[in-house]
C-alpha positions in Angstrom: 0.0 0.1 0.0 1.3 3.5 -0.8 1.5 6.0 1.8 -1.9 7.5 3.0 -2.8 10.0 5.6 -4.8 7.9 8.0 -6.0 11.0 10.0 -7.5 12.5 7.0 -9.1 9.1 6.0 -10.6 8.8 9.4 -11.9 12.4 9.4 -13.8 11.8 6.1 -15.0 8.5 7.3 -16.5 10.0 10.5 -18.0 12.9 8.7 -19.6 11.1 5.7 -19.9 7.5 6.8 -17.6 6.4 3.9 -14.3 7.2 2.3 -12.4 6.0 -0.8 -8.8 5.0 -0.8 -7.2 5.1 -4.2 -4.7 2.4 -5.6 -5.0 0.4 -2.4 -4.4 -3.0 -4.2 -1.9 -3.8 -6.9 -2.7 -5.5 -10.2 -0.9 -8.7 -8.9 -3.2 -8.9 -5.8 -6.3 -8.3 -8.0 -5.4 -11.1 -10.3 -4.9 -13.3 -7.2 -8.4 -12.6 -5.9 -9.9 -13.3 -9.3 -8.2 -16.6 -9.4 -9.7 -17.6 -6.2 -13.2 -16.4 -7.1 -12.8 -18.5 -10.2 -12.1 -21.5 -8.1 -15.4 -21.1 -6.5 -17.4 -20.2 -9.7 -16.0 -23.3 -11.4 -17.0 -25.6 -8.6 -20.4 -24.3 -7.6 -22.1 -27.8 -7.6 -19.2 -29.6 -6.0 -19.0 -27.0 -3.2 -22.6 -27.4 -2.3 -23.1 -23.8 -1.7 -26.1 -22.8 0.5 -29.0 -21.4 -1.5 -29.0 -18.3 0.7 -25.2 -17.6 -0.1 -25.7 -17.6 -3.9 -27.7 -15.3 -6.1 -27.8 -15.9 -9.8 -29.3 -13.9 -12.7 -29.8 -15.9 -15.8 -27.4 -18.5 -14.7 -24.6 -15.9 -13.9 -23.5 -14.9 -10.4 -24.9 -11.6 -9.3 -23.7 -11.9 -5.6 -22.3 -14.5 -3.3 -22.0 -14.5 0.5 -20.1 -16.4 3.0 -17.0 -16.8 0.8 -14.7 -18.1 3.6 -16.9 -21.2 3.8 -15.9 -22.1 0.3 -12.3 -21.0 -0.1 -9.7 -20.3 2.7 -8.0 -17.6 0.7 -10.5 -14.9 1.8 -9.9 -15.3 5.5 -6.2 -15.2 5.0 -6.6 -12.1 2.8 -8.4 -10.4 5.7 -5.2 -10.7 7.8 -3.3 -8.4 5.4 -1.3 -5.9 7.6 -2.3 -2.9 5.6 -6.0 -3.8 5.8 -5.9 -4.4 9.5 -4.0 -1.0 9.9 -6.7 1.0 8.1 -9.6 -0.9 9.9 -7.8 -0.3 13.2 -7.6 3.4 12.6 -11.3 3.7 11.5 -12.8 1.5 14.3 -10.4 3.0 16.9 -10.0 -0.5 18.1 -8.7 -3.9 17.3 -10.5 -5.2 14.2 -12.2 -8.6 14.2 -13.0 -10.1 10.7 -16.7 -11.2 10.1 -17.0 -12.4 6.5 -16.3 -11.8 2.9 -18.8 -11.3 0.0 -18.5 -11.2 -3.8 -20.6 -8.7 -5.9 -20.3 -9.4 -9.6 -23.1 -7.3 -11.1 -22.9 -8.8 -14.5 -23.2 -6.7 -17.7 -26.6 -5.7 -18.8 -28.4 -7.7 -16.0 -26.8 -7.1 -12.7 -29.6 -6.6 -10.1 -30.3 -3.5 -8.0 -29.5 -3.6 -4.3 -32.1 -1.6 -2.4 -31.1 1.1 0.1 -30.1 -0.4 3.4 -27.8 -0.5 6.5 -25.3 -3.3 7.0 -26.0 -3.3 10.7 -29.6 -4.1 10.2 -28.4 -7.5 9.2 -25.3 -7.7 11.5 -26.8 -6.4 14.8 -23.5 -5.3 16.2 -24.3 -3.5 19.4 -23.1 0.2 19.1 -22.6 -0.2 15.3 -18.8 0.1 15.3 -18.3 -2.0 12.3 -17.4 -1.5 8.6 -17.2 -2.9 5.1 -14.1 -2.6 2.8 -15.4 -2.8 -0.8 -12.6 -3.6 -3.1 -13.1 -2.6 -6.8 -11.9 -5.3 -9.1 -13.2 -3.5 -12.2 -14.3 0.2 -12.8 -17.4 1.1 -10.8 -19.6 4.0 -11.9 -23.1 5.2 -11.9 -23.5 3.5 -15.4 -22.7 0.0 -14.3 -24.4 0.1 -10.9 -21.8 1.6 -8.6 -22.4 1.9 -4.8 -24.3 5.0 -3.8 -24.6 6.6 -0.4 -26.6 9.0 1.5 -24.0 10.9 3.3 -24.0 11.3 7.1 -26.7 8.8 7.7 -24.6 6.6 9.9 -25.3 9.1 12.6 -28.9 8.2 12.7 -28.3 4.7 14.2 -30.3 1.7 12.7 -33.4 2.9 11.2 -36.7 1.3 10.1 -36.3 -1.5 7.4 -39.1 -3.4 5.6 -38.7 -6.7 3.6 -37.3 -6.1 0.1 -37.5 -9.7 -1.3 -34.5 -8.8 -3.3 -31.9 -11.6 -3.7 -28.8 -10.9 -1.7 -30.2 -8.0 0.2 -33.5 -9.0 1.9 -34.3 -5.6 3.7 -34.4 -2.1 2.7 -34.9 1.3 4.4 -38.6 2.2 4.5 -39.6 4.8 1.8 -40.8 7.2 4.4 -37.2 7.6 5.6 -35.6 7.6 2.1 -38.0 10.3 0.9 -36.4 12.7 3.3 -33.3 12.7 1.1 -32.5 13.8 -2.4 -28.8 13.6 -2.4 -26.8 10.6 -3.3 -23.1 10.1 -3.9 -21.7 7.4 -6.2 -18.0 7.2 -5.9 -16.1 6.5 -9.2 -13.7 3.6 -8.6 -10.9 2.1 -10.7 -9.6 -1.4 -10.2 -7.5 -1.6 -7.0 -9.4 1.3 -5.1 -11.2 0.5 -1.9 -14.4 2.0 -0.7 -14.9 1.8 3.1 -18.3 2.5 4.7 -19.7 2.5 8.2 -22.1 -0.3 9.1 -24.9 2.1 9.6 -24.6 4.4 6.6 -27.5 4.1 4.2 -26.4 2.7 0.8 -27.3 0.5 -2.1 -26.8 0.3 -5.9 -28.6 0.5 -9.2 -29.1 -2.1 -11.6 -26.4 -2.7 -14.4 -27.7 -1.9 -17.7 -24.3 -1.2 -19.2 -22.0 -3.6 -21.4 -19.4 -3.9 -18.5 -19.7 -5.9 -15.3 -19.0 -4.3 -11.9 -17.2 -6.8 -9.9 -16.2 -6.2 -6.3 -15.1 -8.1 -3.3 -16.0 -7.0 0.4 -14.5 -7.7 3.7 -16.5 -7.0 6.9 -14.9 -6.0 10.2 -16.2 -5.1 13.6 -14.6 -3.7 16.9 -13.3 -6.9 18.5 -14.9 -5.8 21.8 -18.4 -5.1 20.6 -21.0 -7.7 21.2 -23.9 -9.0 19.0 -27.5 -8.6 19.7 -28.5 -12.2 19.4 -32.2 -11.5 19.9 -32.3 -9.2 16.9 -30.2 -11.7 14.9 -32.7 -14.4 15.5 -35.5 -12.1 14.6 -33.7 -11.3 11.3 -33.0 -14.9 10.5 -36.5 -15.9 10.9 -37.6 -13.0 8.5 -35.0 -14.1 6.0 -36.0 -17.7 5.9 -39.5 -16.7 5.2 -38.5 -14.4 2.3 -36.2 -17.2 0.8 -39.2 -19.7 1.1 -41.4 -17.3 -0.8 -38.8 -16.6 -3.6 -38.2 -20.4 -4.0 -42.0 -21.0 -4.1 -42.4 -18.3 -6.6 -39.7 -19.7 -9.0 -41.0 -23.3 -8.7 
């Protein structure tokens, strides 16, 4: 990683709920990530991937969750010294890795991700957690780049309703979204990393362009923060109902 001013990164993250670090990954590392994603893609049936972890669109991967269950590489990647250094600064604590996810957003058919807060799913008490979104390809408004409502991480967890969207089962209620008319969609090049707070409201549009928008995410929380297991159980129950309805609809 080239030199970055961590104090400035921290200030922007605290103020807006997200921050971009340019040229965080070198091309060699991006190619390494691709190779390990391909190992999963080429062995989908053999790996017996849980239905809730894999979301396809016309036979192509749109998103995939729980990557560490299917390839150890991603857990090892989370131990990268530069990654832990940045996370430690932004969390102001020792970071603890949660999970890795893959967002492929294929050309012409990548699905929309409704506006949501990660911590509605995670239920980390206090919300001191974040996502590192590594751009493997260019990411723009045209191909469904991640969009944010700045400063909404200061609201705490807000009301969500079922979305029935594969890979993102909940969305912030329209009553709340209607209060905002400003979105920011950072432009990313391969190797850039976009880091956002677990409670900033974000999502992404569908991809109607001729270019895919592949990205890898790593999730971290403050090691000393606890989970709200009652809320997690409630979310899991709701999620299972949604998955069943989607499967029934497709059968």
